[in-house]
C-alpha positions as CSV (number, residue, x, y, z in Angstrom):
1,M,-53.8,165.3,142.8
2,R,-50.3,165.9,144.2
3,K,-48.9,163.1,142.1
4,I,-50.5,164.6,138.9
5,T,-49.0,168.1,139.8
6,L,-45.6,166.6,140.3
7,R,-45.8,164.7,137.1
8,L,-46.8,167.8,135.2
9,L,-44.0,169.8,136.8
10,F,-41.5,167.0,135.9
11,T,-42.8,167.0,132.3
12,V,-42.4,170.8,131.9
13,L,-38.9,170.7,133.4
14,T,-38.0,167.8,131.0
15,V,-39.2,169.7,128.0
16,L,-37.3,172.9,129.1
17,G,-34.2,170.8,129.7
18,M,-34.5,169.3,126.2
19,T,-35.0,172.8,124.7
20,F,-31.9,174.0,126.6
21,S,-29.9,171.1,125.4
22,A,-31.0,171.6,121.8
23,N,-30.1,175.3,122.0
24,A,-26.7,174.5,123.5
25,Q,-26.1,171.8,120.9
26,F,-27.0,174.1,118.0
27,G,-25.8,177.3,119.5
28,G,-24.5,178.7,116.3
29,G,-28.0,178.6,114.8
30,D,-28.2,181.1,112.0
31,A,-24.8,182.6,112.7
32,D,-22.5,179.9,111.3
33,I,-19.4,179.7,109.2
34,T,-20.4,177.0,106.6
35,A,-17.3,177.1,104.4
36,Y,-13.7,178.4,104.8
37,S,-10.7,178.3,102.5
38,F,-7.4,179.9,101.5
39,A,-5.7,179.8,98.0
40,E,-2.6,178.5,99.8
41,Q,-4.4,175.6,101.7
42,T,-3.1,172.0,101.4
43,G,-6.6,170.6,101.9
44,P,-10.1,171.4,103.0
45,A,-10.8,173.1,106.3
46,T,-12.2,171.2,109.2
47,I,-15.2,173.0,110.5
48,T,-16.6,172.0,113.9
49,A,-20.0,173.4,115.0
50,P,-20.2,175.0,118.4
51,T,-21.6,173.0,121.3
52,F,-21.1,174.8,124.6
53,G,-18.5,177.3,123.4
54,N,-17.0,178.7,120.2
55,G,-17.2,177.0,116.8
56,T,-13.8,176.1,115.3
57,V,-12.1,176.1,111.9
58,N,-8.8,174.3,111.5
59,I,-6.9,174.7,108.2
60,E,-3.4,174.0,106.9
61,V,-1.5,176.0,104.3
62,A,1.5,175.2,102.2
63,Y,5.1,175.4,103.6
64,G,6.5,178.8,103.2
65,T,3.2,180.7,103.3
66,D,3.3,184.1,104.9
67,L,0.5,184.1,107.5
68,N,0.5,187.9,107.8
69,G,-2.0,189.2,105.3
70,L,-3.8,186.0,104.4
71,V,-7.1,186.5,102.7
72,A,-9.8,183.9,103.4
73,T,-12.8,183.0,101.3
74,F,-15.7,181.9,103.4
75,E,-19.5,181.3,103.5
76,L,-21.8,182.2,106.3
77,T,-25.4,181.3,107.1
78,S,-27.7,183.2,104.7
79,G,-27.8,186.9,105.5
80,A,-25.2,186.7,108.4
81,T,-22.2,189.0,108.7
82,A,-18.7,188.5,110.3
83,D,-16.2,190.7,112.0
84,V,-12.8,190.2,113.6
85,S,-12.3,192.5,116.7
86,G,-14.8,194.9,115.2
87,T,-13.4,194.9,111.7
88,A,-16.0,193.8,109.1
89,Q,-14.9,190.8,107.1
90,T,-15.5,190.4,103.4
91,S,-15.0,187.0,101.8
92,G,-12.1,187.0,99.4
93,V,-11.1,190.6,100.3
94,T,-10.2,191.2,103.9
95,P,-6.6,190.2,105.0
96,N,-5.8,189.1,108.5
97,D,-2.7,188.2,110.5
98,F,-3.0,184.4,111.3
99,T,-0.2,183.7,113.7
100,E,0.5,179.9,113.4
101,G,-1.3,177.9,116.0
102,V,-3.0,180.9,117.5
103,A,-6.8,181.1,117.0
104,L,-8.2,184.2,115.3
105,T,-11.8,184.8,116.5
106,Y,-14.6,185.6,114.0
107,T,-17.8,187.0,115.4
108,V,-20.7,186.0,113.2
109,T,-24.0,187.9,113.6
110,S,-27.3,186.5,112.2
111,E,-29.3,188.3,109.6
112,D,-31.9,189.6,112.1
113,G,-29.1,190.6,114.6
114,S,-30.6,188.4,117.4
115,T,-27.8,185.8,117.5
116,T,-24.0,186.1,117.6
117,Q,-21.5,183.2,117.6
118,D,-17.8,183.3,118.0
119,W,-15.6,181.0,115.7
120,D,-11.9,180.3,116.4
121,V,-9.9,180.0,113.1
122,T,-6.6,178.3,113.6
123,V,-4.0,178.1,110.7
124,T,-1.0,175.8,110.7
125,I,1.8,175.6,108.1
126,A,2.5,172.2,106.5
127,D,6.0,170.7,107.0
128,A,8.4,171.1,104.2
129,S,8.3,168.2,101.7
130,S,11.2,165.7,101.7
131,D,10.1,164.2,98.4
132,K,12.9,164.2,95.8
133,D,12.0,161.8,93.0
134,I,12.0,162.0,89.2
135,I,8.5,161.1,88.3
136,D,8.6,161.3,84.5
137,F,11.4,161.7,82.0
138,N,11.2,162.0,78.2
139,L,13.7,162.7,75.4
140,P,13.3,163.6,71.7
141,N,13.1,160.4,69.5
142,Q,12.3,158.3,72.5
143,L,11.2,154.8,71.8
144,G,8.6,153.5,74.3
145,D,8.3,154.5,77.9
146,E,11.3,155.2,80.1
147,T,12.1,152.9,83.0
148,I,12.2,154.7,86.4
149,S,13.4,152.9,89.5
150,T,12.7,154.6,92.8
151,F,14.7,151.8,94.5
152,N,18.0,152.4,92.7
153,Q,17.2,156.1,91.7
154,T,17.8,155.3,88.0
155,V,16.1,156.4,84.7
156,D,16.7,154.3,81.5
157,V,15.6,155.7,78.2
158,T,16.0,154.3,74.7
159,V,16.1,156.7,71.7
160,A,15.8,155.9,68.0
161,S,18.7,154.8,65.8
162,G,20.8,157.6,64.6
163,T,19.8,160.1,67.3
164,D,22.5,162.5,68.3
165,V,22.5,162.3,72.1
166,S,25.2,164.9,72.6
167,N,22.7,167.8,72.9
168,L,19.3,166.6,74.0
169,I,16.7,168.5,75.9
170,A,14.7,166.5,78.5
171,D,11.1,167.0,79.5
172,F,10.8,165.8,83.1
173,I,8.5,166.0,86.2
174,L,9.9,166.0,89.8
175,S,8.3,165.7,93.2
176,D,6.2,168.7,94.2
177,Y,8.4,171.7,95.2
178,A,11.6,169.8,94.3
179,T,14.4,171.2,92.0
180,A,17.1,169.5,89.9
181,N,20.7,170.3,89.0
182,I,23.6,168.7,87.2
183,S,26.9,169.5,88.9
184,G,25.3,172.7,90.2
185,T,23.7,173.7,86.9
186,T,20.0,174.2,87.4
187,Q,17.9,172.0,85.1
188,T,14.7,173.4,83.6
189,S,12.3,170.9,82.0
190,G,11.9,171.5,78.3
191,S,14.8,174.0,78.2
192,T,18.2,172.8,79.4
193,A,20.3,170.7,77.0
194,N,22.8,168.0,78.1
195,D,25.2,165.5,76.6
196,F,23.8,162.0,77.3
197,T,26.6,160.1,75.6
198,N,27.4,158.8,79.0
199,P,25.2,158.4,82.1
200,V,24.2,161.8,83.6
201,I,23.7,162.4,87.3
202,Y,20.7,164.6,88.3
203,T,20.7,165.9,91.8
204,V,17.1,166.4,93.0
205,V,16.7,168.7,95.9
206,A,13.5,168.4,98.1
207,Q,11.6,171.4,99.5
208,D,13.3,170.7,102.9
209,G,16.8,170.9,101.3
210,S,17.5,167.2,101.4
211,E,19.1,165.7,98.2
212,Q,19.0,162.6,96.1
213,D,21.2,161.7,93.1
214,W,19.5,160.1,90.1
215,T,21.4,158.4,87.2
216,V,19.9,158.9,83.7
217,T,21.2,156.4,81.1
218,V,20.3,156.9,77.4
219,T,20.7,154.0,74.9
220,V,20.6,154.5,71.2
221,S,18.6,151.7,69.4
222,T,20.4,149.8,66.6
223,E,17.1,148.9,64.8
224,D,14.4,150.8,63.0
225,N,11.5,151.8,65.1
226,T,8.5,149.5,65.0
227,E,6.1,151.9,66.8
228,A,3.2,153.3,64.7
229,N,1.4,155.6,67.1
230,I,-0.2,159.0,67.1
231,T,1.4,160.7,70.1
232,A,-0.2,164.2,69.8
233,Y,-3.1,165.6,67.9
234,S,-4.7,169.1,67.8
235,F,-6.7,171.7,65.8
236,A,-6.5,175.4,66.0
237,E,-10.2,175.3,66.6
238,Q,-10.2,172.8,69.5
239,T,-11.8,173.5,72.8
240,G,-9.4,171.3,74.8
241,D,-6.8,168.6,74.5
242,A,-7.4,165.5,72.4
243,T,-8.0,162.2,74.2
244,I,-5.7,159.6,72.7
245,T,-6.4,156.0,73.4
246,D,-3.7,153.5,72.4
247,P,-4.8,150.4,70.3
248,Q,-5.6,147.2,72.3
249,F,-6.4,143.7,71.3
250,G,-6.1,144.3,67.6
251,Q,-8.5,147.3,67.6
252,N,-7.8,150.7,66.1
253,G,-6.2,153.4,68.2
254,K,-8.6,156.3,68.8
255,V,-8.3,160.1,68.9
256,E,-11.3,162.1,70.2
257,I,-11.3,165.9,70.0
258,E,-13.8,168.7,70.3
259,V,-13.8,171.9,68.3
260,A,-15.5,175.2,68.9
261,Y,-19.2,175.8,68.2
262,G,-19.7,176.9,64.6
263,T,-16.6,175.2,63.2
264,S,-17.0,173.7,59.8
265,L,-15.7,170.1,59.8
266,A,-15.4,170.0,56.0
267,A,-11.8,171.1,55.7
268,L,-10.0,171.0,59.0
269,V,-6.2,171.0,59.2
270,A,-4.7,168.9,62.0
271,S,-1.3,169.2,63.7
272,F,0.0,165.9,65.0
273,D,3.0,164.0,66.2
274,L,3.8,160.4,65.4
275,S,6.2,157.8,66.7
276,Y,9.8,158.5,65.6
277,G,10.3,157.8,61.9
278,A,6.6,157.0,61.3
279,S,4.4,158.4,58.5
280,A,0.7,158.9,58.1
281,A,-1.9,158.5,55.3
282,I,-5.6,158.6,54.9
283,G,-6.4,156.2,52.2
284,S,-3.7,156.8,49.7
285,T,-3.2,160.5,50.6
286,A,-0.1,161.2,52.6
287,Q,-0.8,163.5,55.6
288,V,1.5,166.4,56.5
289,S,1.0,167.8,60.0
290,G,-0.3,171.4,60.0
291,S,-0.9,171.3,56.2
292,T,-3.3,168.6,54.9
293,A,-7.0,169.4,55.1
294,N,-9.6,166.7,55.6
295,D,-13.4,166.3,56.0
296,F,-14.1,165.3,59.6
297,T,-17.9,165.2,59.4
298,S,-17.6,161.4,60.1
299,T,-14.8,159.3,61.6
300,V,-11.5,159.6,59.7
301,V,-9.1,156.7,59.7
302,Y,-5.3,157.4,59.7
303,T,-3.0,154.6,58.8
304,I,0.4,155.0,60.5
305,T,3.4,153.2,59.1
306,A,6.3,152.7,61.4
307,E,9.9,153.6,60.5
308,D,10.6,149.9,59.6
309,G,8.2,150.4,56.7
310,T,6.2,147.2,57.4
311,T,4.5,147.8,60.7
312,T,1.2,149.6,60.4
313,Q,-1.6,150.7,62.8
314,D,-5.0,152.3,62.0
315,W,-6.2,155.2,64.2
316,D,-9.8,156.5,64.3
317,V,-10.1,160.3,64.6
318,I,-13.5,161.4,65.9
319,V,-14.2,165.1,65.9
320,T,-17.3,166.6,67.6
321,V,-18.5,170.2,67.6
322,A,-19.1,171.9,71.0
323,Q,-22.6,173.0,71.8
324,N,-23.2,176.7,71.9
325,D,-23.3,178.2,75.4
326,Q,-24.6,181.6,74.3
327,N,-28.1,182.7,75.3
328,D,-28.6,186.3,74.1
329,I,-31.3,188.2,72.4
330,L,-29.5,189.7,69.3
331,S,-32.3,191.7,67.7
332,Y,-35.8,192.6,68.6
333,S,-38.6,194.4,66.8
334,F,-42.4,195.0,66.4
335,D,-44.2,196.2,63.2
336,E,-45.6,198.9,65.5
337,Q,-42.3,200.2,66.8
338,T,-41.3,203.9,66.5
339,G,-37.5,203.1,66.4
340,A,-35.0,200.4,66.9
341,A,-35.0,198.5,70.2
342,N,-32.3,199.2,72.8
343,I,-30.7,195.9,73.7
344,D,-28.7,196.0,76.9
345,A,-26.5,192.9,76.9
346,A,-25.0,193.6,80.2
347,N,-28.3,193.8,82.1
348,H,-30.2,191.4,79.8
349,E,-32.9,194.0,79.0
350,V,-34.7,195.0,75.8
351,T,-36.4,198.4,75.7
352,I,-38.6,199.3,72.8
353,E,-41.2,202.0,71.9
354,V,-44.3,201.4,69.9
355,A,-46.6,203.9,68.2
356,N,-49.2,205.8,70.2
357,G,-52.5,203.9,70.3
358,T,-50.9,200.4,69.9
359,D,-52.7,197.7,71.8
360,L,-50.0,196.0,73.9
361,S,-52.1,193.0,74.9
362,N,-51.5,191.0,71.7
363,L,-48.2,192.0,70.1
364,V,-46.1,189.8,67.9
365,A,-42.3,190.3,68.2
366,T,-39.7,189.5,65.5
367,F,-36.4,188.5,67.1
368,T,-33.1,186.7,66.7
369,I,-31.3,184.9,69.4
370,S,-27.9,183.1,69.8
371,G,-27.4,180.2,67.4
372,D,-29.3,177.0,68.2
373,A,-30.8,178.6,71.3
374,E,-34.5,178.5,72.3
375,A,-36.7,181.2,73.7
376,K,-39.5,180.7,76.1
377,I,-41.9,182.8,78.1
378,G,-42.9,180.6,81.1
379,T,-43.3,177.2,79.5
380,T,-44.4,178.6,76.1
381,T,-41.9,178.3,73.3
382,Q,-41.6,181.6,71.4
383,V,-41.5,181.7,67.6
384,S,-40.2,184.9,66.0
385,G,-42.8,186.7,64.0
386,V,-45.5,184.2,65.1
387,T,-46.1,184.1,68.9
388,A,-48.3,186.8,70.4
389,N,-47.9,188.1,74.0
390,D,-49.3,190.6,76.4
391,F,-46.8,193.4,76.9
392,T,-48.9,195.6,79.1
393,S,-46.3,194.8,81.8
394,D,-42.7,193.7,81.5
395,V,-42.2,190.3,79.9
396,I,-39.5,187.8,80.9
397,Y,-38.0,185.7,78.1
398,T,-35.9,182.7,79.1
399,I,-33.2,182.1,76.5
400,I,-31.9,178.5,76.6
401,A,-28.5,177.9,75.0
402,Q,-27.9,174.8,73.0
403,N,-25.9,173.4,75.9
404,G,-28.8,174.0,78.3
405,D,-27.5,177.2,80.0
406,S,-30.3,179.7,80.4
407,Q,-30.6,183.4,80.8
408,D,-33.6,185.6,81.6
409,W,-34.2,188.7,79.6
410,T,-36.6,191.5,80.5
411,V,-38.5,193.1,77.6
412,K,-40.0,196.5,78.4
413,V,-42.4,198.0,75.9
414,N,-43.3,201.7,76.0
415,V,-46.1,203.5,74.1
416,A,-45.2,206.8,72.4
417,T,-47.0,209.9,73.5
418,S,-49.6,211.3,71.2
419,V,-48.5,213.7,68.5
420,E,-50.1,215.2,65.4
421,N,-48.9,212.7,62.8
422,F,-48.5,212.9,59.1
423,D,-51.6,211.7,57.2
424,Q,-50.2,208.2,56.8
425,S,-52.9,207.3,54.3
426,N,-51.2,209.5,51.8
427,I,-47.7,208.0,52.2
428,R,-46.5,205.5,49.6
429,I,-43.2,203.7,50.0
430,Y,-42.4,201.2,47.3
431,P,-41.4,198.7,46.3
432,N,-41.5,196.7,49.5
433,P,-39.6,194.4,49.6
434,A,-37.0,196.3,47.6
435,N,-33.6,195.5,46.1
436,N,-32.3,198.5,44.1
437,Y,-34.1,201.6,45.1
438,I,-37.2,202.9,47.0
439,L,-39.5,205.7,46.2
440,I,-41.4,207.8,48.8
441,E,-44.4,209.8,47.4
442,D,-47.0,212.2,48.6
443,I,-44.9,213.8,51.4
444,D,-44.8,217.6,51.5
445,K,-42.2,219.6,53.3
446,I,-39.9,216.7,54.1
447,N,-36.9,217.7,56.2
448,S,-35.1,214.3,56.3
449,I,-35.5,210.7,55.4
450,E,-33.3,208.2,57.5
451,I,-32.8,204.5,57.0
452,I,-32.1,202.7,60.2
453,D,-31.0,199.1,60.6
454,I,-32.4,196.7,63.3
455,F,-29.6,197.6,65.7
456,G,-30.6,201.3,65.7
457,K,-27.8,202.6,63.5
458,V,-28.6,205.2,60.9
459,V,-27.1,203.8,57.7
460,T,-28.1,206.8,55.4
461,C,-29.8,210.2,55.6
462,E,-31.5,211.6,52.5
463,T,-33.6,214.6,51.4
464,N,-34.6,213.1,48.1
465,N,-37.6,210.8,47.8
466,K,-35.7,208.3,45.6
467,I,-33.1,206.4,47.5
468,D,-30.5,204.0,46.1
469,I,-30.3,200.9,48.3
470,S,-28.3,198.6,45.9
471,T,-25.3,198.5,48.2
472,F,-27.2,197.7,51.4
473,K,-27.1,194.3,53.1
474,R,-30.3,192.3,52.9
475,G,-32.6,192.4,55.9
476,V,-35.2,194.4,57.8
477,Y,-34.8,198.2,58.0
478,F,-36.9,201.2,59.2
479,I,-37.5,204.4,57.3
480,R,-37.9,207.5,59.5
481,I,-39.5,210.5,57.7
482,S,-39.5,213.9,59.4
483,N,-41.0,217.3,58.7
484,E,-40.9,220.4,60.8
485,N,-43.3,219.0,63.4
486,N,-43.7,215.3,63.2
487,T,-42.0,212.0,62.5
488,I,-43.3,208.7,61.1
489,I,-41.5,205.3,60.9
490,K,-42.2,202.6,58.4
491,K,-40.7,199.0,58.2
492,I,-39.2,197.8,54.9
493,I,-37.4,194.8,53.7
494,F,-34.3,194.9,51.5
495,E,-33.7,191.8,49.4
């Protein structure tokens, strides 16, 4: 019996010990920093969960960063809050003084307030870069790629025959944070002109102040250019840069580019750059950059002829149209409505009123949504003017854009309060559909007749019962007829 009791006691103590160890190991629990960053950082933060003490966050920022007033972006365990010495911290908002190498302690409190955990955030500043290389260098009329030697610190460039090298502007890329000068004159890529008749010495200065001289030598070719490349290609309607793939193994070169949703491909005008001295044609039609229109509904083949007049290369240009990312309800109506719907695009809500006595359990809505989008309620696809739904409570439409992005919209339907209506059996509005005029008969003591479009805008207000509609756009409208006491609304179509 004594042995059993001792075993039981040992088991209980073991379990308690395991529980204690688990709690110590995962002490942060629901009071953790799960992500931490600065705009100035040089790499991701290292986050170490607490074991027997504080959790830690170590992060490095770029050389020259002022640590006084840094704003951190961070994520915590769901529902948790953070403070530094009693000051509440808001991700992306609250600045702090992060003295280099000195931990700043965040106290994170769980959502239910039962757990707190301290986290030490330590920020260090990266060393100044000593890199001072020319990484890329290009000149107008350049033939082929430049040759860059990091061993000899030289750049060799060949330009086309006849190029005036006495006033050329270079496009170049240097090591991060480095600058360049020629005999003390600051060089700006794409801006500063220089005389390259003789070799030019660029002095590249690293972030840490160290320097390296680079010799740039430009050679003018004595032969006509044999390159037949498309080097740049764009449309005003494009969504991003073109992807240009050079020809290989006898295949055509390729240009792939996307244009905005809704763009017609039938007559697009491309802007393009070619190899120096080259010309372009599609079939027998010469192509002028920024001027010649073409039909890009299928692949278009450009033939590029080099400056030498004999070397040619075909290039396939493939244009695609971006999918629509819009998922909005643009218009919404019921036959039974008393006025135009209120569409709140900011909050994605539609509010609409229907006539007193309307049965909300089986209403059919007519609506328009963003181009090529799809509407669903739950898993049921909605067809404008066809699908019936129960609107006795709010209905959630999910509008799915062509590209798959979705947005929920709430439709709220209200029923008008009871009023003494016109005797609608005596009202005649004709013709319907109409295209030149409408007539309204058998209405006594009319105060006003208003025609309202589907967006709720009053397009005309009349007192006569014959209304000229010949200048109105085609579509669905509502006629609101009022006398001293009451109002009725009728739907009409203008063709």
